DOKOL-865089 format. One record per residue (C-alpha): x, z, y; chain; residue in one letter; residue number from 1. Coordinates in nm, 3 decimals. Each point is the difference from the previous one (the first is absolute). Example, Ala and Ser with C-alpha at 12.3 -4.5 7.8 and 13.67 -1.06 7.14 Angstrom:
<recs>
@east->1.230, up->0.780, north->-0.450, unit->A, code->A, pos->1
@east->0.137, up->-0.066, north->0.344, unit->A, code->S, pos->2
</recs>
This chain:
<recs>
@east->-2.098, up->2.444, north->1.097, unit->A, code->M, pos->1
@east->-0.235, up->-0.298, north->-0.035, unit->A, code->P, pos->2
@east->-0.370, up->0.086, north->0.000, unit->A, code->S, pos->3
@east->-0.300, up->-0.211, north->-0.107, unit->A, code->S, pos->4
@east->-0.221, up->-0.141, north->0.273, unit->A, code->I, pos->5
@east->-0.367, up->0.074, north->-0.064, unit->A, code->T, pos->6
@east->-0.184, up->-0.012, north->0.336, unit->A, code->S, pos->7
@east->-0.270, up->-0.271, north->0.030, unit->A, code->P, pos->8
@east->0.177, up->-0.176, north->0.287, unit->A, code->C, pos->9
@east->0.322, up->-0.022, north->-0.192, unit->A, code->W, pos->10
@east->-0.180, up->-0.120, north->-0.312, unit->A, code->L, pos->11
@east->-0.160, up->-0.279, north->0.202, unit->A, code->L, pos->12
@east->0.338, up->-0.098, north->0.144, unit->A, code->L, pos->13
@east->0.160, up->0.008, north->-0.343, unit->A, code->L, pos->14
@east->-0.275, up->-0.216, north->-0.146, unit->A, code->A, pos->15
@east->0.063, up->-0.260, north->0.270, unit->A, code->L, pos->16
@east->0.375, up->0.009, north->-0.054, unit->A, code->L, pos->17
@east->-0.057, up->-0.017, north->-0.374, unit->A, code->N, pos->18
@east->-0.196, up->-0.321, north->0.047, unit->A, code->A, pos->19
@east->0.279, up->-0.145, north->0.212, unit->A, code->L, pos->20
@east->0.252, up->0.096, north->-0.267, unit->A, code->A, pos->21
@east->-0.206, up->-0.177, north->-0.266, unit->A, code->R, pos->22
@east->-0.016, up->-0.312, north->0.215, unit->A, code->A, pos->23
@east->0.374, up->-0.004, north->0.054, unit->A, code->R, pos->24
@east->0.068, up->0.071, north->-0.366, unit->A, code->A, pos->25
@east->-0.228, up->-0.286, north->-0.101, unit->A, code->F, pos->26
@east->0.203, up->-0.239, north->0.214, unit->A, code->S, pos->27
@east->0.311, up->0.120, north->-0.185, unit->A, code->L, pos->28
@east->-0.158, up->-0.046, north->-0.340, unit->A, code->G, pos->29
@east->-0.049, up->0.371, north->-0.070, unit->A, code->I, pos->30
@east->-0.378, up->-0.010, north->-0.041, unit->A, code->N, pos->31
@east->-0.042, up->0.337, north->-0.163, unit->A, code->A, pos->32
@east->0.169, up->0.215, north->0.258, unit->A, code->I, pos->33
@east->-0.335, up->0.126, north->0.129, unit->A, code->G, pos->34
@east->-0.064, up->0.178, north->-0.328, unit->A, code->S, pos->35
@east->0.307, up->0.215, north->0.060, unit->A, code->V, pos->36
@east->-0.004, up->0.061, north->0.375, unit->A, code->I, pos->37
@east->-0.298, up->0.231, north->0.036, unit->A, code->S, pos->38
@east->-0.073, up->0.286, north->0.235, unit->A, code->C, pos->39
@east->0.162, up->0.249, north->-0.234, unit->A, code->R, pos->40
@east->0.331, up->-0.187, north->0.016, unit->A, code->T, pos->41
@east->0.026, up->0.036, north->0.376, unit->A, code->W, pos->42
@east->0.186, up->0.291, north->0.149, unit->A, code->Y, pos->43
@east->0.073, up->0.128, north->0.343, unit->A, code->R, pos->44
@east->0.338, up->0.125, north->0.111, unit->A, code->E, pos->45
@east->0.072, up->0.190, north->0.320, unit->A, code->D, pos->46
@east->0.359, up->-0.090, north->0.071, unit->A, code->A, pos->47
@east->0.214, up->0.027, north->0.308, unit->A, code->A, pos->48
@east->0.160, up->-0.338, north->0.055, unit->A, code->V, pos->49
@east->0.321, up->-0.009, north->0.197, unit->A, code->T, pos->50
@east->0.104, up->-0.284, north->0.225, unit->A, code->G, pos->51
@east->-0.176, up->-0.208, north->0.259, unit->A, code->T, pos->52
@east->-0.287, up->-0.214, north->-0.122, unit->A, code->I, pos->53
@east->-0.022, up->-0.333, north->0.174, unit->A, code->R, pos->54
@east->-0.313, up->-0.214, north->-0.008, unit->A, code->P, pos->55
@east->-0.012, up->-0.189, north->-0.329, unit->A, code->G, pos->56
@east->0.088, up->-0.353, north->0.095, unit->A, code->R, pos->57
@east->0.221, up->-0.105, north->-0.289, unit->A, code->G, pos->58
@east->-0.071, up->-0.299, north->-0.219, unit->A, code->S, pos->59
@east->-0.027, up->0.008, north->-0.379, unit->A, code->P, pos->60
@east->0.322, up->0.068, north->-0.186, unit->A, code->L, pos->61
@east->0.043, up->-0.353, north->-0.133, unit->A, code->H, pos->62
@east->-0.023, up->-0.140, north->0.354, unit->A, code->M, pos->63
@east->0.213, up->0.253, north->0.184, unit->A, code->N, pos->64
@east->0.373, up->-0.041, north->-0.065, unit->A, code->Q, pos->65
@east->0.115, up->0.254, north->0.259, unit->A, code->S, pos->66
@east->0.042, up->0.264, north->-0.272, unit->A, code->Y, pos->67
@east->0.294, up->-0.186, north->-0.152, unit->A, code->K, pos->68
@east->0.336, up->0.161, north->0.067, unit->A, code->N, pos->69
@east->0.318, up->-0.196, north->-0.069, unit->A, code->D, pos->70
@east->0.205, up->0.311, north->-0.076, unit->A, code->A, pos->71
@east->-0.262, up->0.120, north->-0.245, unit->A, code->E, pos->72
@east->-0.021, up->-0.342, north->-0.165, unit->A, code->A, pos->73
@east->0.378, up->0.002, north->-0.041, unit->A, code->E, pos->74
@east->-0.018, up->0.350, north->-0.149, unit->A, code->F, pos->75
@east->-0.249, up->-0.104, north->-0.268, unit->A, code->Y, pos->76
@east->0.192, up->-0.321, north->-0.070, unit->A, code->A, pos->77
@east->0.312, up->0.209, north->-0.063, unit->A, code->K, pos->78
@east->-0.193, up->0.233, north->-0.228, unit->A, code->R, pos->79
@east->-0.128, up->-0.299, north->-0.196, unit->A, code->L, pos->80
@east->0.349, up->-0.147, north->-0.039, unit->A, code->L, pos->81
@east->0.132, up->0.337, north->-0.117, unit->A, code->D, pos->82
@east->-0.293, up->0.020, north->-0.240, unit->A, code->L, pos->83
@east->0.075, up->-0.332, north->-0.170, unit->A, code->I, pos->84
@east->0.371, up->0.090, north->-0.015, unit->A, code->T, pos->85
@east->-0.076, up->0.331, north->-0.167, unit->A, code->H, pos->86
@east->-0.228, up->-0.172, north->-0.251, unit->A, code->N, pos->87
@east->0.263, up->-0.269, north->-0.063, unit->A, code->A, pos->88
@east->0.246, up->0.276, north->-0.097, unit->A, code->L, pos->89
@east->-0.252, up->0.159, north->-0.234, unit->A, code->L, pos->90
@east->-0.080, up->-0.340, north->-0.150, unit->A, code->T, pos->91
@east->0.370, up->-0.068, north->-0.061, unit->A, code->A, pos->92
@east->0.031, up->0.339, north->-0.171, unit->A, code->N, pos->93
@east->-0.288, up->-0.098, north->-0.228, unit->A, code->T, pos->94
@east->0.174, up->-0.324, north->-0.093, unit->A, code->Y, pos->95
@east->0.332, up->0.176, north->-0.060, unit->A, code->W, pos->96
@east->-0.161, up->0.264, north->-0.219, unit->A, code->M, pos->97
@east->-0.157, up->-0.272, north->-0.214, unit->A, code->E, pos->98
@east->0.338, up->-0.174, north->-0.029, unit->A, code->L, pos->99
@east->0.194, up->0.325, north->-0.052, unit->A, code->R, pos->100
@east->0.183, up->-0.045, north->0.326, unit->A, code->G, pos->101
@east->0.042, up->0.371, north->0.062, unit->A, code->N, pos->102
@east->0.337, up->-0.051, north->0.166, unit->A, code->M, pos->103
@east->-0.169, up->-0.196, north->0.280, unit->A, code->Y, pos->104
@east->-0.260, up->0.272, north->0.050, unit->A, code->I, pos->105
@east->0.273, up->0.264, north->0.017, unit->A, code->E, pos->106
@east->0.205, up->-0.208, north->0.244, unit->A, code->W, pos->107
@east->-0.300, up->-0.058, north->0.227, unit->A, code->L, pos->108
@east->-0.083, up->0.371, north->0.001, unit->A, code->N, pos->109
@east->0.359, up->0.080, north->0.100, unit->A, code->R, pos->110
@east->-0.009, up->-0.265, north->0.274, unit->A, code->Y, pos->111
@east->-0.319, up->0.147, north->0.146, unit->A, code->I, pos->112
@east->0.140, up->0.354, north->-0.018, unit->A, code->E, pos->113
@east->0.322, up->-0.099, north->0.176, unit->A, code->E, pos->114
@east->-0.131, up->-0.245, north->0.260, unit->A, code->R, pos->115
@east->-0.365, up->0.091, north->0.044, unit->A, code->G, pos->116
@east->-0.324, up->-0.150, north->-0.120, unit->A, code->G, pos->117
@east->-0.215, up->-0.267, north->0.160, unit->A, code->V, pos->118
@east->-0.202, up->0.261, north->0.190, unit->A, code->E, pos->119
@east->0.323, up->0.143, north->0.143, unit->A, code->D, pos->120
@east->0.186, up->-0.312, north->0.113, unit->A, code->V, pos->121
@east->-0.257, up->-0.283, north->-0.012, unit->A, code->G, pos->122
@east->-0.011, up->-0.297, north->-0.236, unit->A, code->W, pos->123
@east->0.251, up->-0.212, north->0.197, unit->A, code->H, pos->124
@east->0.280, up->0.260, north->0.003, unit->A, code->A, pos->125
@east->-0.081, up->0.091, north->-0.361, unit->A, code->F, pos->126
@east->0.057, up->-0.353, north->-0.129, unit->A, code->F, pos->127
@east->0.280, up->-0.084, north->0.243, unit->A, code->A, pos->128
@east->0.200, up->0.299, north->-0.121, unit->A, code->G, pos->129
@east->-0.056, up->-0.102, north->-0.359, unit->A, code->M, pos->130
@east->0.112, up->-0.358, north->0.066, unit->A, code->L, pos->131
@east->0.321, up->0.132, north->0.156, unit->A, code->R, pos->132
@east->0.070, up->0.254, north->-0.275, unit->A, code->A, pos->133
@east->0.298, up->-0.072, north->-0.231, unit->A, code->P, pos->134
@east->-0.042, up->-0.038, north->-0.376, unit->A, code->P, pos->135
@east->0.024, up->0.312, north->-0.213, unit->A, code->E, pos->136
@east->0.132, up->0.046, north->-0.352, unit->A, code->D, pos->137
@east->-0.210, up->0.234, north->-0.212, unit->A, code->V, pos->138
@east->0.048, up->0.133, north->-0.352, unit->A, code->V, pos->139
@east->-0.298, up->-0.050, north->-0.229, unit->A, code->V, pos->140
@east->-0.034, up->0.232, north->-0.298, unit->A, code->K, pos->141
@east->-0.224, up->-0.082, north->-0.294, unit->A, code->K, pos->142
@east->-0.056, up->0.107, north->-0.358, unit->A, code->L, pos->143
@east->-0.024, up->-0.298, north->-0.232, unit->A, code->I, pos->144
@east->-0.178, up->-0.011, north->-0.332, unit->A, code->K, pos->145
@east->0.188, up->0.090, north->-0.315, unit->A, code->S, pos->146
@east->0.104, up->-0.282, north->-0.234, unit->A, code->P, pos->147
@east->-0.259, up->0.123, north->-0.252, unit->A, code->R, pos->148
@east->-0.282, up->-0.071, north->0.241, unit->A, code->G, pos->149
@east->-0.252, up->0.239, north->0.144, unit->A, code->G, pos->150
@east->-0.055, up->0.110, north->0.355, unit->A, code->S, pos->151
@east->0.304, up->0.054, north->0.218, unit->A, code->G, pos->152
@east->-0.180, up->0.297, north->0.158, unit->A, code->N, pos->153
@east->-0.076, up->0.174, north->-0.331, unit->A, code->N, pos->154
@east->0.161, up->0.347, north->0.028, unit->A, code->P, pos->155
@east->0.022, up->0.032, north->-0.381, unit->A, code->F, pos->156
@east->0.244, up->-0.291, north->-0.026, unit->A, code->L, pos->157
@east->0.337, up->0.163, north->0.056, unit->A, code->A, pos->158
@east->0.191, up->-0.326, north->-0.005, unit->A, code->D, pos->159
@east->-0.143, up->-0.141, north->0.324, unit->A, code->R, pos->160
@east->0.280, up->-0.167, north->0.186, unit->A, code->K, pos->161
@east->0.045, up->0.064, north->0.374, unit->A, code->P, pos->162
@east->0.110, up->-0.305, north->0.193, unit->A, code->V, pos->163
@east->0.130, up->-0.026, north->0.355, unit->A, code->E, pos->164
@east->0.051, up->-0.314, north->0.199, unit->A, code->Y, pos->165
@east->0.051, up->-0.095, north->0.362, unit->A, code->N, pos->166
@east->-0.251, up->-0.187, north->0.215, unit->A, code->E, pos->167
@east->0.035, up->-0.127, north->0.354, unit->A, code->T, pos->168
@east->-0.297, up->0.050, north->0.230, unit->A, code->I, pos->169
@east->-0.030, up->-0.255, north->0.279, unit->A, code->E, pos->170
@east->-0.204, up->0.153, north->0.286, unit->A, code->P, pos->171
@east->-0.041, up->-0.347, north->0.157, unit->A, code->T, pos->172
@east->-0.173, up->-0.122, north->-0.316, unit->A, code->T, pos->173
@east->-0.225, up->0.306, north->-0.007, unit->A, code->I, pos->174
@east->-0.088, up->-0.047, north->0.368, unit->A, code->A, pos->175
@east->-0.094, up->-0.365, north->-0.052, unit->A, code->R, pos->176
@east->-0.215, up->0.090, north->-0.300, unit->A, code->R, pos->177
@east->-0.175, up->0.275, north->0.193, unit->A, code->L, pos->178
@east->-0.070, up->-0.238, north->0.288, unit->A, code->M, pos->179
@east->-0.146, up->-0.253, north->-0.244, unit->A, code->E, pos->180
@east->-0.233, up->0.267, north->-0.137, unit->A, code->I, pos->181
@east->-0.085, up->0.107, north->0.355, unit->A, code->R, pos->182
@east->-0.105, up->-0.357, north->0.083, unit->A, code->E, pos->183
@east->-0.219, up->-0.006, north->-0.311, unit->A, code->Q, pos->184
@east->-0.161, up->0.331, north->0.098, unit->A, code->V, pos->185
@east->-0.058, up->-0.128, north->0.356, unit->A, code->A, pos->186
@east->-0.157, up->-0.323, north->-0.123, unit->A, code->E, pos->187
@east->-0.233, up->0.178, north->-0.241, unit->A, code->Q, pos->188
@east->-0.098, up->0.265, north->0.254, unit->A, code->L, pos->189
@east->-0.068, up->-0.266, north->0.263, unit->A, code->G, pos->190
@east->-0.236, up->-0.169, north->-0.244, unit->A, code->S, pos->191
@east->-0.174, up->0.329, north->-0.079, unit->A, code->D, pos->192
@east->-0.043, up->0.093, north->0.367, unit->A, code->L, pos->193
@east->-0.192, up->-0.324, north->0.052, unit->A, code->Q, pos->194
@east->-0.277, up->0.167, north->-0.203, unit->A, code->Q, pos->195
@east->-0.062, up->0.270, north->0.263, unit->A, code->I, pos->196
@east->-0.321, up->-0.169, north->0.111, unit->A, code->S, pos->197
@east->-0.128, up->-0.001, north->-0.358, unit->A, code->A, pos->198
@east->0.113, up->0.363, north->-0.036, unit->A, code->E, pos->199
@east->-0.206, up->0.095, north->0.305, unit->A, code->N, pos->200
@east->-0.302, up->-0.189, north->-0.133, unit->A, code->A, pos->201
@east->0.031, up->0.182, north->-0.333, unit->A, code->R, pos->202
@east->0.006, up->0.339, north->0.173, unit->A, code->L, pos->203
@east->-0.318, up->-0.082, north->0.191, unit->A, code->Q, pos->204
@east->-0.163, up->-0.133, north->-0.316, unit->A, code->A, pos->205
@east->0.092, up->0.320, north->-0.186, unit->A, code->D, pos->206
@east->-0.161, up->0.203, north->0.276, unit->A, code->Y, pos->207
@east->-0.312, up->-0.216, north->-0.021, unit->A, code->H, pos->208
@east->-0.021, up->0.034, north->-0.379, unit->A, code->Y, pos->209
@east->0.045, up->0.376, north->0.012, unit->A, code->E, pos->210
@east->-0.269, up->0.047, north->0.262, unit->A, code->S, pos->211
@east->-0.239, up->-0.230, north->-0.184, unit->A, code->E, pos->212
@east->0.069, up->0.084, north->-0.366, unit->A, code->L, pos->213
@east->0.163, up->0.342, north->0.006, unit->A, code->G, pos->214
@east->0.360, up->0.099, north->-0.079, unit->A, code->P, pos->215
@east->-0.015, up->-0.041, north->-0.381, unit->A, code->D, pos->216
@east->-0.159, up->-0.345, north->-0.012, unit->A, code->R, pos->217
@east->0.214, up->-0.116, north->0.291, unit->A, code->A, pos->218
@east->0.316, up->0.106, north->-0.186, unit->A, code->Q, pos->219
@east->-0.113, up->-0.186, north->-0.313, unit->A, code->A, pos->220
@east->-0.070, up->-0.313, north->0.203, unit->A, code->L, pos->221
@east->0.335, up->0.033, north->0.175, unit->A, code->R, pos->222
@east->0.190, up->0.022, north->-0.328, unit->A, code->L, pos->223
@east->-0.186, up->-0.294, north->-0.151, unit->A, code->S, pos->224
@east->0.078, up->-0.229, north->0.292, unit->A, code->S, pos->225
@east->0.349, up->0.123, north->0.086, unit->A, code->L, pos->226
@east->0.289, up->-0.241, north->-0.043, unit->A, code->K, pos->227
@east->0.299, up->0.231, north->-0.020, unit->A, code->P, pos->228
@east->0.334, up->-0.087, north->0.154, unit->A, code->M, pos->229
@east->0.239, up->-0.023, north->-0.294, unit->A, code->T, pos->230
@east->0.375, up->-0.010, north->-0.014, unit->A, code->D, pos->231
@east->-0.019, up->-0.301, north->-0.233, unit->A, code->V, pos->232
@east->-0.240, up->-0.290, north->0.040, unit->A, code->D, pos->233
@east->-0.151, up->-0.045, north->-0.350, unit->A, code->P, pos->234
@east->-0.127, up->-0.349, north->0.076, unit->A, code->S, pos->235
@east->0.343, up->-0.140, north->0.079, unit->A, code->S, pos->236
@east->0.225, up->0.246, north->-0.175, unit->A, code->G, pos->237
@east->0.202, up->0.025, north->0.320, unit->A, code->T, pos->238
@east->0.145, up->0.339, north->0.074, unit->A, code->G, pos->239
@east->-0.033, up->0.146, north->0.348, unit->A, code->N, pos->240
@east->0.228, up->0.272, north->0.134, unit->A, code->P, pos->241
@east->-0.058, up->0.306, north->-0.222, unit->A, code->P, pos->242
@east->-0.110, up->0.218, north->0.291, unit->A, code->R, pos->243
@east->-0.248, up->-0.245, north->0.149, unit->A, code->R, pos->244
@east->-0.299, up->0.234, north->-0.003, unit->A, code->R, pos->245
@east->0.183, up->0.300, north->0.143, unit->A, code->S, pos->246
@east->0.166, up->-0.218, north->0.265, unit->A, code->T, pos->247
@east->-0.338, up->-0.137, north->0.108, unit->A, code->Y, pos->248
@east->-0.150, up->0.351, north->0.010, unit->A, code->K, pos->249
@east->0.285, up->0.124, north->0.221, unit->A, code->D, pos->250
@east->-0.033, up->-0.303, north->0.228, unit->A, code->A, pos->251
@east->-0.378, up->0.044, north->0.021, unit->A, code->L, pos->252
@east->0.046, up->0.359, north->0.113, unit->A, code->E, pos->253
@east->0.250, up->-0.120, north->0.260, unit->A, code->L, pos->254
@east->-0.238, up->-0.269, north->0.127, unit->A, code->V, pos->255
@east->-0.288, up->0.249, north->0.020, unit->A, code->T, pos->256
@east->0.210, up->0.254, north->0.190, unit->A, code->A, pos->257
@east->0.111, up->-0.266, north->0.249, unit->A, code->A, pos->258
@east->-0.358, up->-0.118, north->0.049, unit->A, code->S, pos->259
@east->-0.126, up->0.354, north->0.053, unit->A, code->M, pos->260
@east->0.259, up->0.062, north->0.270, unit->A, code->R, pos->261
@east->-0.112, up->-0.319, north->0.172, unit->A, code->R, pos->262
@east->-0.364, up->0.104, north->-0.020, unit->A, code->V, pos->263
@east->0.091, up->0.330, north->0.164, unit->A, code->K, pos->264
@east->0.187, up->-0.187, north->0.273, unit->A, code->A, pos->265
@east->-0.301, up->-0.227, north->0.049, unit->A, code->E, pos->266
@east->-0.234, up->0.299, north->0.028, unit->A, code->L, pos->267
@east->0.227, up->0.141, north->0.269, unit->A, code->R, pos->268
@east->-0.010, up->-0.332, north->0.186, unit->A, code->I, pos->269
@east->-0.379, up->-0.008, north->-0.021, unit->A, code->R, pos->270
@east->-0.017, up->0.353, north->0.133, unit->A, code->G, pos->271
@east->-0.181, up->0.120, north->-0.314, unit->A, code->D, pos->272
@east->0.180, up->0.333, north->-0.016, unit->A, code->M, pos->273
@east->-0.282, up->0.163, north->-0.196, unit->A, code->V, pos->274
@east->0.041, up->-0.235, north->-0.297, unit->A, code->T, pos->275
@east->0.378, up->0.021, north->0.033, unit->A, code->L, pos->276
@east->-0.009, up->0.380, north->-0.012, unit->A, code->D, pos->277
@east->-0.231, up->-0.012, north->-0.304, unit->A, code->W, pos->278
@east->0.229, up->-0.248, north->-0.177, unit->A, code->L, pos->279
@east->0.305, up->0.218, north->0.069, unit->A, code->D, pos->280
@east->-0.177, up->0.300, north->-0.151, unit->A, code->R, pos->281
@east->-0.116, up->-0.210, north->-0.295, unit->A, code->F, pos->282
@east->0.358, up->-0.114, north->-0.060, unit->A, code->S, pos->283
@east->0.121, up->0.360, north->0.006, unit->A, code->S, pos->284
@east->-0.260, up->0.101, north->-0.259, unit->A, code->R, pos->285
@east->0.072, up->-0.297, north->-0.227, unit->A, code->E, pos->286
@east->0.380, up->0.014, north->-0.007, unit->A, code->L, pos->287
@east->0.014, up->-0.097, north->-0.368, unit->A, code->E, pos->288
@east->-0.225, up->-0.304, north->0.045, unit->A, code->Q, pos->289
@east->0.184, up->-0.329, north->0.051, unit->A, code->R, pos->290
@east->-0.078, up->-0.367, north->-0.032, unit->A, code->G, pos->291
@east->-0.334, up->-0.077, north->-0.163, unit->A, code->N, pos->292
@east->-0.064, up->0.370, north->-0.070, unit->A, code->A, pos->293
@east->0.001, up->0.067, north->0.375, unit->A, code->L, pos->294
@east->-0.256, up->-0.274, north->0.063, unit->A, code->L, pos->295
@east->-0.218, up->0.124, north->-0.286, unit->A, code->E, pos->296
@east->-0.001, up->0.345, north->0.161, unit->A, code->S, pos->297
@east->-0.116, up->-0.156, north->0.326, unit->A, code->L, pos->298
@east->-0.274, up->-0.192, north->-0.181, unit->A, code->F, pos->299
@east->-0.122, up->0.322, north->-0.157, unit->A, code->A, pos->300
@east->-0.002, up->0.192, north->0.328, unit->A, code->G, pos->301
@east->-0.327, up->0.066, north->0.185, unit->A, code->P, pos->302
@east->-0.073, up->-0.115, north->0.351, unit->A, code->M, pos->303
@east->0.073, up->0.275, north->0.251, unit->A, code->V, pos->304
@east->-0.140, up->0.095, north->0.340, unit->A, code->L, pos->305
@east->0.272, up->0.160, north->0.211, unit->A, code->I, pos->306
@east->-0.060, up->0.177, north->0.328, unit->A, code->K, pos->307
@east->0.188, up->-0.183, north->0.272, unit->A, code->D, pos->308
@east->0.126, up->0.258, north->0.252, unit->A, code->P, pos->309
@east->0.021, up->-0.263, north->0.275, unit->A, code->L, pos->310
@east->-0.342, up->-0.157, north->-0.047, unit->A, code->R, pos->311
@east->-0.358, up->0.121, north->-0.022, unit->A, code->D, pos->312
@east->-0.078, up->-0.177, north->-0.327, unit->A, code->R, pos->313
@east->0.167, up->0.043, north->-0.339, unit->A, code->P, pos->314
@east->0.222, up->-0.266, north->-0.153, unit->A, code->K, pos->315
@east->-0.083, up->-0.159, north->-0.336, unit->A, code->V, pos->316
@east->0.305, up->-0.044, north->-0.225, unit->A, code->V, pos->317
@east->-0.050, up->-0.232, north->-0.295, unit->A, code->E, pos->318
@east->0.269, up->0.028, north->-0.271, unit->A, code->P, pos->319
@east->-0.124, up->-0.325, north->-0.153, unit->A, code->L, pos->320
@east->0.067, up->-0.186, north->0.323, unit->A, code->K, pos->321
@east->0.346, up->0.158, north->0.029, unit->A, code->V, pos->322
@east->0.076, up->-0.108, north->-0.358, unit->A, code->A, pos->323
@east->-0.107, up->-0.356, north->0.079, unit->A, code->Q, pos->324
@east->0.231, up->-0.011, north->0.302, unit->A, code->E, pos->325
@east->0.290, up->0.127, north->-0.211, unit->A, code->I, pos->326
@east->-0.074, up->-0.270, north->-0.259, unit->A, code->M, pos->327
@east->-0.003, up->-0.268, north->0.269, unit->A, code->Q, pos->328
@east->0.332, up->0.133, north->0.122, unit->A, code->G, pos->329
@east->0.141, up->-0.006, north->-0.352, unit->A, code->R, pos->330
@east->-0.047, up->-0.375, north->-0.015, unit->A, code->E, pos->331
@east->0.187, up->-0.044, north->0.329, unit->A, code->V, pos->332
@east->0.286, up->0.230, north->-0.106, unit->A, code->V, pos->333
@east->0.023, up->-0.167, north->-0.341, unit->A, code->A, pos->334
@east->0.041, up->-0.343, north->0.159, unit->A, code->E, pos->335
@east->0.282, up->0.131, north->0.218, unit->A, code->E, pos->336
@east->0.178, up->0.160, north->-0.296, unit->A, code->L, pos->337
@east->-0.043, up->-0.313, north->-0.213, unit->A, code->I, pos->338
@east->0.195, up->-0.186, north->0.268, unit->A, code->T, pos->339
@east->0.273, up->0.266, north->-0.025, unit->A, code->V, pos->340
@east->0.014, up->-0.042, north->-0.378, unit->A, code->L, pos->341
@east->0.029, up->-0.376, north->0.027, unit->A, code->K, pos->342
@east->0.316, up->0.051, north->0.205, unit->A, code->G, pos->343
@east->0.181, up->0.200, north->-0.270, unit->A, code->V, pos->344
@east->0.192, up->-0.297, north->-0.152, unit->A, code->P, pos->345
@east->0.108, up->-0.108, north->0.348, unit->A, code->Q, pos->346
@east->0.113, up->0.355, north->0.075, unit->A, code->D, pos->347
@east->0.217, up->-0.003, north->-0.311, unit->A, code->H, pos->348
@east->0.145, up->-0.339, north->0.089, unit->A, code->L, pos->349
@east->0.080, up->0.110, north->0.356, unit->A, code->A, pos->350
@east->0.175, up->0.313, north->-0.127, unit->A, code->M, pos->351
@east->0.199, up->-0.200, north->-0.255, unit->A, code->T, pos->352
@east->0.111, up->-0.253, north->0.261, unit->A, code->V, pos->353
@east->0.096, up->0.278, north->0.240, unit->A, code->S, pos->354
@east->0.214, up->0.174, north->-0.261, unit->A, code->L, pos->355
@east->0.153, up->-0.331, north->-0.104, unit->A, code->L, pos->356
@east->0.103, up->-0.075, north->0.357, unit->A, code->N, pos->357
@east->0.136, up->0.352, north->0.030, unit->A, code->E, pos->358
@east->0.213, up->-0.051, north->-0.311, unit->A, code->K, pos->359
@east->0.130, up->-0.339, north->0.113, unit->A, code->W, pos->360
@east->0.094, up->0.136, north->0.341, unit->A, code->E, pos->361
@east->0.191, up->0.287, north->-0.159, unit->A, code->S, pos->362
@east->0.190, up->-0.225, north->-0.245, unit->A, code->T, pos->363
@east->0.031, up->-0.312, north->0.214, unit->A, code->G, pos->364
@east->-0.059, up->-0.210, north->-0.312, unit->A, code->D, pos->365
@east->-0.340, up->-0.175, north->-0.001, unit->A, code->P, pos->366
@east->0.108, up->-0.208, north->-0.302, unit->A, code->E, pos->367
@east->0.047, up->0.299, north->-0.227, unit->A, code->S, pos->368
@east->-0.269, up->-0.118, north->-0.239, unit->A, code->G, pos->369
@east->-0.270, up->0.230, north->-0.138, unit->A, code->E, pos->370
@east->-0.127, up->0.237, north->0.271, unit->A, code->P, pos->371
@east->0.130, up->0.352, north->-0.051, unit->A, code->D, pos->372
@east->-0.130, up->0.272, north->0.233, unit->A, code->F, pos->373
@east->0.208, up->0.280, north->-0.141, unit->A, code->R, pos->374
@east->0.236, up->0.195, north->0.218, unit->A, code->E, pos->375
@east->0.358, up->-0.127, north->-0.008, unit->A, code->S, pos->376
</recs>
């Protein structure tokens, strides 16, 4: 368990480190950090650290690119593409509910149940299967209003008239509409992810305000200056995808998770196994914290002195510094994922062309007119 350090020698060392922390914080624009980082906020941990510690000779995170892993980058790109596909489906359901298109919602649910969702088969196979699917005839049942007026759903009107009629569902049309929505979601999310730098600056400013003014006044200042992300831009009247805020929140958590993994990889490259072990244990304790909440937890954490089993002197772990490295990494990851999002329309075009060529080769009739990807 952590224990407070009270010996005069340690207090002198902590005072010196505290001064260095204030100097670094001042260069970052967090002038009030010294009022929070006092001797009582320092703790000592005696922890056995596994692994071989190499001499620290790594460069700062933003200068060292050796942590980047192509397979990992591809993994997070796939997760992002699945994320925007999932949100495109939910957005389409919202539109259909507003337009009373329940038959499309029911058909899509059946399609997912029979062929698998995006998480099961991937976005490409999901849409390709839909483009190949044949049309389906469905029977729509409704209760129409009585000739005397009133609500058609009023149970006290016995003369409501049930009506049935046939509708044809074209999966190719649904697929094209879903891909259009997916492109809109990708474009909006790409624009939002460009604000990661401002998001990081806001988090640091919030920490500064809280340490300087206290939690209550800081919260009031935050609310007075906050420009919320809305689903509809009131200045232009232009509607954004209905799930814009939740999509951005999910993407922000994804970006933060990717950045944190890269920070851990960078710590391993530097040979800083003490900080890496501490960060692993912190992650295990804060399983519910994601995205900005995770960084806020790091900001709130005290500096820690950890006994290094392979060295004579203890190691200082600074959660604030770790948070800053994760934020730097978030900007790098966001730029990479923005590039992925910009390629969504081209991905759709490439898939459409591929399926078109496949259809022409199977029919041998390239002059058949309107492209039709359905199975013969």
